[in-house]
DSSP file (Angstrom, degrees, kcal/mol; ACC not computed):
  #  RESIDUE AA STRUCTURE BP1 BP2  ACC     N-H-->O    O-->H-N    N-H-->O    O-->H-N    TCO  KAPPA ALPHA  PHI   PSI    X-CA   Y-CA   Z-CA
    1    1 A X              0   0    0      0, 0.0     0, 0.0     0, 0.0     0, 0.0   0.000 360.0 360.0 360.0 136.8  -38.0   60.0  -75.2
    2    2 A X        -     0   0    0      2,-0.1     3,-0.1     3,-0.0     0, 0.0   0.314 360.0 -99.7-102.0   7.5  -41.1   60.8  -77.2
    3    3 A X  S    S+     0   0    0      1,-0.3     2,-0.2     0, 0.0     3,-0.1   0.501  77.6 139.3  87.7   2.9  -41.5   64.4  -76.2
    4    4 A X        -     0   0    0      1,-0.1    -1,-0.3     3,-0.0    -2,-0.1  -0.512  62.5 -98.5 -77.3 150.3  -44.2   63.6  -73.6
    5    5 A X        -     0   0    0     -2,-0.2    -1,-0.1     1,-0.1     3,-0.1  -0.373  45.9 -99.9 -66.6 148.3  -44.1   65.5  -70.3
    6    6 A X        -     0   0    0      1,-0.1     2,-0.5    -3,-0.1    -1,-0.1  -0.326  40.1-101.9 -66.2 150.8  -42.5   63.6  -67.4
    7    7 A X        +     0   0    0     -3,-0.1     2,-0.3    10,-0.0    -1,-0.1  -0.628  49.8 171.9 -75.1 123.9  -44.8   61.9  -65.0
    8    8 A X        -     0   0    0     -2,-0.5     9,-0.2    -3,-0.1    -3,-0.0  -0.961  38.1 -98.1-130.9 149.3  -44.9   64.0  -61.8
    9    9 A X        -     0   0    0     -2,-0.3     7,-0.1     1,-0.1     3,-0.1  -0.343  46.5-104.6 -65.5 149.3  -47.2   63.6  -58.8
   10   10 A X        -     0   0    0      1,-0.1    -1,-0.1     5,-0.1     0, 0.0  -0.325  39.3 -97.7 -70.1 155.5  -50.3   65.8  -58.8
   11   11 A X    >   -     0   0    0      1,-0.1     3,-1.1     2,-0.0    -1,-0.1  -0.276  44.3 -95.8 -66.5 163.3  -50.4   68.8  -56.5
   12   12 A X  T 3  S+     0   0    0      1,-0.3    -1,-0.1    -3,-0.1    -2,-0.1   0.843 121.0  18.7 -53.0 -41.5  -52.2   68.4  -53.2
   13   13 A X  T 3  S+     0   0    0     12,-0.1    -1,-0.3     9,-0.1    10,-0.3   0.253 107.1 105.3-115.0  13.5  -55.5   69.8  -54.4
   14   14 A X  S <  S-     0   0    0     -3,-1.1     9,-0.5     8,-0.2    -4,-0.1  -0.159  77.8-109.8 -92.4-175.9  -55.0   69.5  -58.1
   15   15 A X    > > -     0   0    0      1,-0.2     5,-0.5     7,-0.2     3,-0.5   0.756  47.7-167.4 -85.3 -27.3  -56.3   67.3  -60.8
   16   16 A X  G > 5 -     0   0    0      1,-0.2     3,-0.6     2,-0.2    -1,-0.2  -0.236  50.7 -46.8  69.0-162.8  -53.1   65.5  -61.5
   17   17 A X  G 3 5S+     0   0    0      1,-0.2    -1,-0.2    -9,-0.2    -8,-0.0   0.654 124.5  76.4 -81.9 -16.3  -52.7   63.3  -64.6
   18   18 A X  G < 5S-     0   0    0     -3,-0.5    -1,-0.2     1,-0.1    -2,-0.2   0.708  90.5-138.7 -70.9 -18.9  -56.0   61.5  -64.2
   19   19 A X  T < 5 +     0   0    0     -3,-0.6    -3,-0.1    -4,-0.4     3,-0.1   0.563  53.3 140.4  74.6   7.6  -57.9   64.4  -65.5
   20   20 A X      < -     0   0    0     -5,-0.5    -1,-0.2     1,-0.2     3,-0.1  -0.099  63.6 -64.6 -73.9 179.1  -60.6   64.0  -62.9
   21   21 A X        -     0   0    0      1,-0.1    -1,-0.2    -3,-0.1     2,-0.1  -0.329  61.5 -98.4 -66.3 148.1  -62.3   66.8  -61.1
   22   22 A X        -     0   0    0     -3,-0.1     2,-0.5     1,-0.1    -8,-0.2  -0.415  31.4-135.9 -66.4 137.6  -60.2   68.9  -58.8
   23   23 A X        -     0   0    0     -9,-0.5     2,-0.1   -10,-0.3    -1,-0.1  -0.839  25.5-116.1 -92.9 129.4  -60.3   68.0  -55.2
   24   24 A X        -     0   0    0     -2,-0.5     2,-0.4     1,-0.1   -10,-0.1  -0.407  30.8-110.6 -66.0 140.3  -60.6   71.1  -53.0
   25   25 A X        -     0   0    0    -12,-0.1     2,-1.0    -2,-0.1    -1,-0.1  -0.570  25.8-142.9 -70.9 126.0  -57.6   71.5  -50.7
   26   26 A X        -     0   0    0     -2,-0.4     2,-0.3    -3,-0.0    -1,-0.1  -0.805  16.1-145.5 -95.1 102.3  -58.7   70.9  -47.1
   27   27 A X        -     0   0    0     -2,-1.0     2,-0.1     1,-0.1    -2,-0.0  -0.485  11.7-131.6 -71.2 128.9  -56.8   73.4  -45.0
   28   28 A X        -     0   0    0     -2,-0.3     2,-1.0     1,-0.1     3,-0.5  -0.403  22.1-112.8 -74.7 158.8  -55.8   72.1  -41.6
   29   29 A X  S  > S+     0   0    0      1,-0.2     4,-2.4     2,-0.1     5,-0.2  -0.183  70.1 135.0 -86.1  44.1  -56.5   74.3  -38.7
   30   30 A X  H  >  +     0   0    0     -2,-1.0     4,-2.7     1,-0.2    -1,-0.2   0.846  65.7  54.1 -67.2 -34.7  -52.8   74.8  -38.0
   31   31 A X  H  > S+     0   0    0     -3,-0.5     4,-2.2     2,-0.2    -1,-0.2   0.930 112.1  44.2 -65.8 -42.7  -53.0   78.5  -37.4
   32   32 A X  H  > S+     0   0    0      2,-0.2     4,-2.3     1,-0.2    -2,-0.2   0.910 114.0  50.5 -66.3 -42.0  -55.7   78.1  -34.8
   33   33 A X  H  X S+     0   0    0     -4,-2.4     4,-2.4     1,-0.2    -2,-0.2   0.912 110.7  49.2 -62.3 -42.7  -53.8   75.2  -33.2
   34   34 A X  H  X S+     0   0    0     -4,-2.7     4,-2.5     1,-0.2    -1,-0.2   0.912 110.2  50.6 -63.8 -42.0  -50.6   77.2  -33.1
   35   35 A X  H  X S+     0   0    0     -4,-2.2     4,-1.3     1,-0.2    -1,-0.2   0.903 110.7  49.6 -62.6 -40.5  -52.4   80.2  -31.5
   36   36 A X  H  < S+     0   0    0     -4,-2.3    -2,-0.2     1,-0.2    -1,-0.2   0.902 111.4  48.7 -65.3 -40.3  -53.8   77.9  -28.9
   37   37 A X  H >< S+     0   0    0     -4,-2.4     3,-1.2     1,-0.2    -2,-0.2   0.902 110.9  50.5 -64.9 -40.3  -50.4   76.4  -28.1
   38   38 A X  H 3< S+     0   0    0     -4,-2.5    -1,-0.2     1,-0.3    -2,-0.2   0.739 114.5  43.8 -71.1 -22.0  -48.9   79.9  -27.9
   39   39 A X  T 3< S+     0   0    0     -4,-1.3    -1,-0.3    -5,-0.2    -2,-0.2   0.007  83.8 150.3-110.2  28.6  -51.6   81.0  -25.4
   40   40 A X    <   -     0   0    0     -3,-1.2    -3,-0.1     1,-0.1     2,-0.1  -0.242  45.2-116.3 -65.2 149.8  -51.6   77.9  -23.3
   41   41 A X     >  -     0   0    0      1,-0.1     4,-2.4     4,-0.0     5,-0.2  -0.297  27.9-103.0 -79.2 166.7  -52.5   78.2  -19.6
   42   42 A X  H  > S+     0   0    0      1,-0.2     4,-2.6     2,-0.2     5,-0.2   0.917 122.8  51.0 -58.9 -45.1  -50.1   77.4  -16.7
   43   43 A X  H  > S+     0   0    0      1,-0.2     4,-2.5     2,-0.2     5,-0.2   0.903 110.4  50.0 -60.5 -38.5  -51.8   74.1  -16.0
   44   44 A X  H  > S+     0   0    0      2,-0.2     4,-2.4     1,-0.2    -1,-0.2   0.915 111.3  48.9 -63.4 -42.2  -51.5   73.1  -19.7
   45   45 A X  H  X S+     0   0    0     -4,-2.4     4,-1.7     2,-0.2    -2,-0.2   0.913 112.0  48.7 -63.9 -42.6  -47.8   74.1  -19.7
   46   46 A X  H  X S+     0   0    0     -4,-2.6     4,-0.7     1,-0.2    -2,-0.2   0.931 114.3  44.2 -64.3 -45.8  -47.1   72.0  -16.5
   47   47 A X  H >X S+     0   0    0     -4,-2.5     4,-1.3     1,-0.2     3,-0.9   0.885 108.8  58.0 -67.7 -36.8  -48.9   68.9  -17.8
   48   48 A X  H 3X S+     0   0    0     -4,-2.4     4,-2.9     1,-0.3     3,-0.4   0.884  98.9  59.4 -60.3 -37.9  -47.2   69.3  -21.2
   49   49 A X  H 3< S+     0   0    0     -4,-1.7    -1,-0.3     1,-0.2    -2,-0.2   0.800 109.4  44.8 -59.9 -27.5  -43.8   69.1  -19.5
   50   50 A X  H << S+     0   0    0     -3,-0.9    -1,-0.2    -4,-0.7    -2,-0.2   0.700 119.7  39.6 -87.7 -22.1  -44.9   65.7  -18.2
   51   51 A X  H >X S+     0   0    0     -4,-1.3     3,-0.6    -3,-0.4     4,-0.5   0.784  91.5  95.2 -98.2 -32.5  -46.3   64.4  -21.5
   52   52 A X  G >< S+     0   0    0     -4,-2.9     3,-1.0     1,-0.2     9,-0.1  -0.146  81.9  26.8 -66.8 157.0  -43.9   65.7  -24.2
   53   53 A X  G 34 S-     0   0    0      7,-0.3    -1,-0.2     1,-0.2     6,-0.1   0.779 125.8 -74.1  66.8  27.6  -41.1   63.5  -25.5
   54   54 A X  G X4 S+     0   0    0     -3,-0.6     3,-2.0     4,-0.3    -1,-0.2   0.810  81.0 155.8  57.7  31.7  -42.9   60.2  -24.8
   55   55 A X  T << S+     0   0    0     -3,-1.0    -4,-0.1    -4,-0.5    -3,-0.1   0.784  77.0  41.5 -61.2 -26.4  -42.1   60.7  -21.1
   56   56 A X  T 3  S-     0   0    0     -5,-0.5    -1,-0.3     2,-0.4     3,-0.1   0.220 127.8 -97.7-104.0  14.1  -45.1   58.4  -20.3
   57   57 A X  S <  S+     0   0    0     -3,-2.0     2,-0.3     1,-0.2    -2,-0.1   0.378  97.8  84.5  90.6  -4.2  -44.3   56.0  -23.1
   58   58 A X  S    S-     0   0    0     -7,-0.2     2,-0.6    -6,-0.0    -2,-0.4  -0.948  80.4-111.7-130.4 150.8  -46.7   57.4  -25.6
   59   59 A X        -     0   0    0     -2,-0.3     2,-0.4    -5,-0.1    17,-0.3  -0.717  36.5-173.9 -83.6 122.4  -46.5   60.3  -28.1
   60   60 A X        -     0   0    0     -2,-0.6     2,-0.3    -9,-0.4    -7,-0.3  -0.896   8.7-165.7-113.1 146.5  -48.8   63.1  -27.2
   61   61 A X  E     -A   74   0A   0     13,-2.2    13,-2.9    -2,-0.4     2,-0.4  -0.904  17.6-131.3-121.5 155.6  -49.5   66.2  -29.3
   62   62 A X  E    S+A   73   0A   0     -2,-0.3    11,-0.3    11,-0.2    10,-0.2  -0.860  75.4   6.4-116.0 150.6  -51.1   69.4  -28.0
   63   63 A X  E    S+     0   0A   0      9,-2.0     2,-0.4     8,-0.6    -1,-0.2   0.943  82.0 170.2  50.0  58.8  -54.0   71.4  -29.3
   64   64 A X  E     -A   71   0A   0      7,-1.7     7,-3.2    -3,-0.3     2,-0.2  -0.819  36.0-113.1-102.1 136.9  -54.7   69.0  -32.1
   65   65 A X  E     -A   70   0A   0     -2,-0.4     2,-0.4     5,-0.2     5,-0.3  -0.473  29.4-179.3 -68.8 133.6  -57.8   69.3  -34.3
   66   66 A X  E >   -A   69   0A   0      3,-2.9     3,-2.0    -2,-0.2     2,-0.2  -0.887  68.2 -56.7-129.2  98.2  -60.3   66.5  -34.0
   67   67 A X  T 3  S-     0   0    0     -2,-0.4    -1,-0.1     1,-0.3    36,-0.0  -0.472 121.1 -17.7  60.6-132.1  -63.1   67.4  -36.4
   68   68 A X  T 3  S+     0   0    0     -2,-0.2    -1,-0.3    -3,-0.1     2,-0.2   0.461 129.7  73.6 -83.0   1.3  -64.3   70.8  -35.6
   69   69 A X  E <  S-A   66   0A   0     -3,-2.0    -3,-2.9    30,-0.1     2,-0.4  -0.588  72.8-130.1-110.8 170.0  -62.8   70.7  -32.1
   70   70 A X  E     -A   65   0A   0     -5,-0.3     2,-0.4    -2,-0.2    -5,-0.2  -0.990  15.7-143.3-122.2 128.9  -59.3   70.9  -30.6
   71   71 A X  E     -A   64   0A   0     -7,-3.2    -7,-1.7    -2,-0.4    -8,-0.6  -0.756   8.7-143.0 -88.2 133.0  -58.0   68.4  -28.1
   72   72 A X  E    S+     0   0A   0     -2,-0.4    -9,-2.0     1,-0.3     2,-0.4   0.961  91.0   5.4 -57.8 -51.0  -55.8   69.8  -25.4
   73   73 A X  E    S-AB  62  82A   0      9,-1.6     9,-2.5   -11,-0.3     2,-0.4  -0.999  76.8-170.7-137.1 132.4  -53.6   66.7  -25.5
   74   74 A X  E     -AB  61  81A   0    -13,-2.9   -13,-2.2    -2,-0.4     2,-0.7  -0.984  17.7-167.4-131.4 129.3  -54.0   63.9  -28.1
   75   75 A X  E  >> - B   0  80A   0      5,-2.9     5,-2.1    -2,-0.4     4,-0.8  -0.936  11.3-171.8-108.9 104.1  -52.4   60.4  -28.3
   76   76 A X  T >45S+     0   0    0     -2,-0.7     3,-0.7   -17,-0.3    -1,-0.2   0.910  79.3  58.1 -63.8 -43.1  -53.3   59.3  -31.8
   77   77 A X  T 345S+     0   0    0    -18,-0.3    62,-0.3     1,-0.3    -1,-0.2   0.878 118.2  30.5 -58.0 -41.3  -52.0   55.8  -31.4
   78   78 A X  T 345S-     0   0    0     -3,-0.1    -1,-0.3    60,-0.1    59,-0.2   0.462 103.9-125.1 -95.8  -2.4  -54.3   55.0  -28.5
   79   79 A X  T <<5 +     0   0    0     -4,-0.8    30,-2.7    -3,-0.7     2,-0.4   0.965  60.7 150.5  53.2  54.8  -57.1   57.3  -29.6
   80   80 A X  E   < -Bc  75 109A   0     -5,-2.1    -5,-2.9    28,-0.2     2,-0.4  -0.973  29.9-168.1-126.6 128.6  -56.8   59.0  -26.2
   81   81 A X  E     -Bc  74 110A   0     28,-3.0    30,-2.7    -2,-0.4     2,-0.5  -0.949   6.9-160.2-119.3 135.7  -57.6   62.7  -25.4
   82   82 A X  E     -Bc  73 111A   0     -9,-2.5    -9,-1.6    -2,-0.4     2,-0.5  -0.976  12.5-169.3-112.5 125.2  -56.8   64.6  -22.2
   83   83 A X  E     - c   0 112A   0     28,-3.0    30,-2.8    -2,-0.5     2,-0.5  -0.956  11.5-148.7-115.6 130.8  -58.8   67.7  -21.6
   84   84 A X  E     - c   0 113A   0     -2,-0.5     2,-0.5    28,-0.2    30,-0.2  -0.858  15.4-154.4 -96.8 130.7  -58.0   70.3  -19.0
   85   85 A X  E     + c   0 114A   0     28,-3.0    30,-2.7    -2,-0.5    31,-0.4  -0.916  19.0 167.0-112.8 125.2  -61.0   72.0  -17.6
   86   86 A X    >>  -     0   0    0     -2,-0.5     3,-1.0    28,-0.2     4,-0.6  -0.331  59.3 -67.7-112.5-160.7  -60.9   75.5  -16.0
   87   87 A X  H >> S+     0   0    0      1,-0.2     3,-0.8     2,-0.2     4,-0.6   0.789 125.9  66.2 -66.3 -27.3  -63.6   77.9  -15.0
   88   88 A X  H >> S+     0   0    0      1,-0.2     3,-0.7     2,-0.2     4,-0.6   0.816  94.6  59.3 -65.1 -27.9  -64.6   78.5  -18.7
   89   89 A X  H <4 S+     0   0    0     -3,-1.0     3,-0.5     1,-0.2    -1,-0.2   0.772  93.3  65.7 -71.8 -24.5  -65.8   74.9  -18.9
   90   90 A X  H << S+     0   0    0     -3,-0.8     3,-0.5    -4,-0.6    -1,-0.2   0.814 105.4  44.6 -63.7 -28.7  -68.3   75.5  -16.1
   91   91 A X  H << S+     0   0    0     -3,-0.7    -1,-0.2    -4,-0.6    -2,-0.2   0.597 115.5  47.2 -90.5 -12.4  -70.1   77.9  -18.5
   92   92 A X     X  +     0   0    0     -4,-0.6     4,-2.2    -3,-0.5    -1,-0.2  -0.206  64.0 134.5-122.9  40.9  -69.9   75.6  -21.5
   93   93 A X  H  > S+     0   0    0     -3,-0.5     4,-2.2     1,-0.2     5,-0.2   0.903  74.8  52.4 -59.5 -43.0  -71.1   72.3  -20.1
   94   94 A X  H  > S+     0   0    0      1,-0.2     4,-2.2     2,-0.2    -1,-0.2   0.906 109.4  49.2 -61.2 -42.1  -73.4   71.7  -23.1
   95   95 A X  H  > S+     0   0    0      1,-0.2     4,-2.7     2,-0.2    -1,-0.2   0.897 109.8  51.7 -64.2 -40.5  -70.6   72.3  -25.6
   96   96 A X  H  X S+     0   0    0     -4,-2.2     4,-2.7     2,-0.2    -1,-0.2   0.883 108.6  51.4 -63.7 -37.7  -68.3   69.9  -23.7
   97   97 A X  H  X S+     0   0    0     -4,-2.2     4,-2.3     2,-0.2    -2,-0.2   0.924 112.2  46.1 -64.6 -44.4  -71.0   67.2  -23.8
   98   98 A X  H  X S+     0   0    0     -4,-2.2     4,-2.4     2,-0.2    -2,-0.2   0.924 113.5  49.3 -62.0 -45.1  -71.4   67.7  -27.5
   99   99 A X  H  X S+     0   0    0     -4,-2.7     4,-2.6     2,-0.2     5,-0.2   0.920 111.6  48.2 -61.5 -46.5  -67.6   67.6  -28.0
  100  100 A X  H  X S+     0   0    0     -4,-2.7     4,-2.8     1,-0.2     5,-0.2   0.908 111.2  50.8 -62.6 -42.2  -67.2   64.5  -25.9
  101  101 A X  H  X S+     0   0    0     -4,-2.3     4,-2.0     2,-0.2    -1,-0.2   0.913 111.2  48.7 -62.1 -42.4  -70.0   62.7  -27.8
  102  102 A X  H  X S+     0   0    0     -4,-2.4     4,-0.8     2,-0.2    -2,-0.2   0.952 113.6  45.3 -61.9 -50.0  -68.4   63.6  -31.1
  103  103 A X  H ><>S+     0   0    0     -4,-2.6     5,-2.3     1,-0.2     3,-0.7   0.889 112.5  51.1 -64.0 -39.7  -64.9   62.4  -30.1
  104  104 A X  H ><5S+     0   0    0     -4,-2.8     3,-1.8     1,-0.2    -1,-0.2   0.860 102.4  60.5 -65.5 -33.9  -66.3   59.2  -28.6
  105  105 A X  H 3<5S+     0   0    0     -4,-2.0    -1,-0.2     1,-0.3    -2,-0.2   0.752 103.8  51.7 -65.0 -21.2  -68.2   58.5  -31.8
  106  106 A X  T <<5S-     0   0    0     -4,-0.8    -1,-0.3    -3,-0.7    -2,-0.2   0.391 128.8-100.0 -92.2   1.3  -64.8   58.5  -33.5
  107  107 A X  T < 5S+     0   0    0     -3,-1.8     2,-0.3     1,-0.3    -3,-0.2   0.584  73.6 145.1  94.2  11.1  -63.5   56.0  -31.0
  108  108 A X      < -     0   0    0     -5,-2.3     2,-0.4    -6,-0.1    -1,-0.3  -0.609  41.9-143.4 -85.2 143.0  -61.6   58.3  -28.7
  109  109 A X  E     -c   80   0A   0    -30,-2.7   -28,-3.0    -2,-0.3     2,-0.4  -0.854  21.3-153.1 -96.2 140.0  -61.4   57.9  -24.9
  110  110 A X  E     -c   81   0A   0     -2,-0.4     2,-0.5   -30,-0.2   -28,-0.2  -0.960  13.6-168.6-123.9 131.5  -61.5   61.2  -23.1
  111  111 A X  E     -c   82   0A   0    -30,-2.7   -28,-3.0    -2,-0.4     2,-0.5  -0.979  10.5-158.9-116.1 121.7  -60.0   62.0  -19.7
  112  112 A X  E     +c   83   0A   0     -2,-0.5     2,-0.4   -30,-0.2   -28,-0.2  -0.877  12.3 179.9-103.2 131.0  -61.1   65.3  -18.2
  113  113 A X  E     -c   84   0A   0    -30,-2.8   -28,-3.0    -2,-0.5     2,-0.2  -0.982  25.9-121.2-130.0 138.9  -58.8   66.8  -15.5
  114  114 A X  E  >  -c   85   0A   0     -2,-0.4     4,-1.7   -30,-0.2     3,-0.2  -0.530  16.2-128.1 -80.7 147.9  -59.4   70.1  -13.7
  115  115 A X  H  > S+     0   0    0    -30,-2.7     4,-2.4     1,-0.2     5,-0.2   0.879 111.1  59.2 -56.8 -38.3  -56.8   72.8  -13.8
  116  116 A X  H  > S+     0   0    0    -31,-0.4     4,-2.3     1,-0.2     5,-0.3   0.894 102.4  51.9 -60.8 -41.3  -56.9   72.9  -10.0
  117  117 A X  H  > S+     0   0    0     -3,-0.2     4,-2.6     1,-0.2     8,-0.3   0.908 110.0  49.0 -62.5 -40.8  -55.9   69.3   -9.8
  118  118 A X  H  < S+     0   0    0     -4,-1.7     4,-0.4     1,-0.2    -2,-0.2   0.916 114.3  45.8 -63.3 -42.2  -52.9   69.9  -12.1
  119  119 A X  H  < S+     0   0    0     -4,-2.4    -2,-0.2     1,-0.2    -1,-0.2   0.836 125.2  29.5 -71.7 -33.1  -51.8   72.9  -10.0
  120  120 A X  H  < S+     0   0    0     -4,-2.3    -2,-0.2    -5,-0.2    -1,-0.2   0.654 134.9  21.7-104.2 -17.2  -52.2   71.3   -6.6
  121  121 A X     X  +     0   0    0     -4,-2.6     4,-2.3    -5,-0.3     5,-0.2  -0.278  63.2 150.8-148.5  55.3  -51.5   67.6   -7.4
  122  122 A X  H  > S+     0   0    0     -4,-0.4     4,-2.7     1,-0.2     5,-0.2   0.884  77.9  53.8 -58.8 -40.9  -49.5   67.2  -10.6
  123  123 A X  H  > S+     0   0    0      1,-0.2     4,-2.2     2,-0.2    -1,-0.2   0.908 109.9  47.3 -61.7 -42.1  -47.8   64.0   -9.4
  124  124 A X  H  > S+     0   0    0      2,-0.2     4,-2.2     1,-0.2    -1,-0.2   0.884 111.4  51.4 -66.2 -39.2  -51.2   62.4   -8.7
  125  125 A X  H  X S+     0   0    0     -4,-2.3     4,-2.4    -8,-0.3    -2,-0.2   0.931 111.0  47.7 -62.2 -46.8  -52.5   63.5  -12.1
  126  126 A X  H  X S+     0   0    0     -4,-2.7     4,-2.6     1,-0.2    -2,-0.2   0.897 110.7  51.6 -63.9 -40.6  -49.5   62.0  -13.8
  127  127 A X  H  X S+     0   0    0     -4,-2.2     4,-2.1    -5,-0.2    -1,-0.2   0.901 110.0  49.9 -61.1 -41.1  -49.9   58.8  -11.9
  128  128 A X  H  X S+     0   0    0     -4,-2.2     4,-2.0     2,-0.2    -2,-0.2   0.914 110.9  48.5 -64.2 -43.5  -53.6   58.6  -12.9
  129  129 A X  H  X S+     0   0    0     -4,-2.4     4,-2.8     1,-0.2     5,-0.2   0.918 109.8  52.9 -63.0 -43.3  -52.7   59.2  -16.5
  130  130 A X  H  X S+     0   0    0     -4,-2.6     4,-2.1     1,-0.2    -1,-0.2   0.912 108.3  50.8 -57.6 -43.3  -50.0   56.5  -16.3
  131  131 A X  H  X S+     0   0    0     -4,-2.1     4,-1.0     1,-0.2    -1,-0.2   0.904 111.9  46.4 -63.2 -41.7  -52.5   54.0  -14.9
  132  132 A X  H >X S+     0   0    0     -4,-2.0     4,-1.7     1,-0.2     3,-0.6   0.913 111.4  51.4 -67.7 -42.0  -55.0   54.7  -17.7
  133  133 A X  H 3< S+     0   0    0     -4,-2.8    -1,-0.2     1,-0.2    -2,-0.2   0.851 104.4  58.0 -63.6 -33.8  -52.3   54.5  -20.4
  134  134 A X  H 3< S+     0   0    0     -4,-2.1    -1,-0.2     1,-0.2    -2,-0.2   0.807 112.2  41.0 -66.1 -28.1  -51.2   51.1  -19.0
  135  135 A X  H << S+     0   0    0     -4,-1.0    -1,-0.2    -3,-0.6    -2,-0.2   0.717 100.5  89.6 -89.2 -24.1  -54.8   49.8  -19.6
  136  136 A X     <  +     0   0    0     -4,-1.7     2,-0.3    -5,-0.1   -58,-0.0  -0.377  50.3 174.5 -76.5 151.8  -55.3   51.4  -22.9
  137  137 A X        -     0   0    0    -59,-0.2     3,-0.1    -2,-0.1    -3,-0.0  -0.982  34.1 -99.6-151.5 150.9  -54.4   49.8  -26.2
  138  138 A X        -     0   0    0     -2,-0.3   -60,-0.1     1,-0.2     3,-0.1  -0.201  58.8 -73.9 -67.4 164.7  -54.8   50.7  -29.8
  139  139 A X        -     0   0    0    -62,-0.3    -1,-0.2     1,-0.1   -60,-0.0  -0.356  61.3-107.0 -56.4 131.9  -57.7   49.2  -31.8
  140  140 A X        -     0   0    0     -3,-0.1     2,-0.2     1,-0.1    -1,-0.1  -0.299  31.4-116.5 -64.9 147.6  -56.8   45.6  -32.6
  141  141 A X        -     0   0    0      1,-0.1     3,-0.1    -3,-0.1    -1,-0.1  -0.491  34.9 -98.7 -78.3 152.3  -55.8   44.7  -36.1
  142  142 A X        -     0   0    0     -2,-0.2    -1,-0.1     1,-0.1     3,-0.1  -0.339  54.7 -83.3 -65.4 156.1  -57.9   42.4  -38.1
  143  143 A X    >   -     0   0    0      1,-0.1     3,-1.1     2,-0.1     4,-0.2  -0.225  52.9 -96.9 -59.8 150.3  -56.7   38.8  -38.2
  144  144 A X  G >  S+     0   0    0      1,-0.2     3,-0.6     2,-0.2    -1,-0.1  -0.337 107.6  34.9 -65.2 148.6  -54.0   38.0  -40.8
  145  145 A X  G 3  S-     0   0    0      1,-0.2    -1,-0.2    -3,-0.1    -2,-0.1   0.512 121.7 -85.6  84.2   5.1  -55.2   36.4  -44.0
  146  146 A X  G <         0   0    0     -3,-1.1    -1,-0.2     1,-0.1    -2,-0.2   0.710 360.0 360.0  72.2  20.0  -58.5   38.4  -44.1
  147  147 A X    <         0   0    0     -3,-0.6    -3,-0.1    -4,-0.2    -1,-0.1   0.475 360.0 360.0 -84.0 360.0  -60.4   36.0  -41.9
């Protein structure tokens, strides 16, 4: 040993051993996501019981940040978002259009379901989601060998 400090990985937002400029730490919106999960509506809770634990064959997360927005339910692998719409969405139609356009520009497919449908026809909603998931597939990988 020559007395040099041991090599250790750089901190998340630090300069590390390369001596380059510090990268600012990009804080995830975890506090906001947690607050949204803790204040979920009854329709969100009911649908979550059907989606969690890969019950439909895919991993879903709830209240996940997608850029400046939060997806009610997100399947990262399929780039699939489920949004539940209640009465508040009737007043924010323009915002929903902007949000959908943003998410689609990132390659996400979005399914909007009304809270009323979840409350009155949960089985039908789940069947509809299953049908869509059966048709969905992740983005194809490029051919092997770089061709």
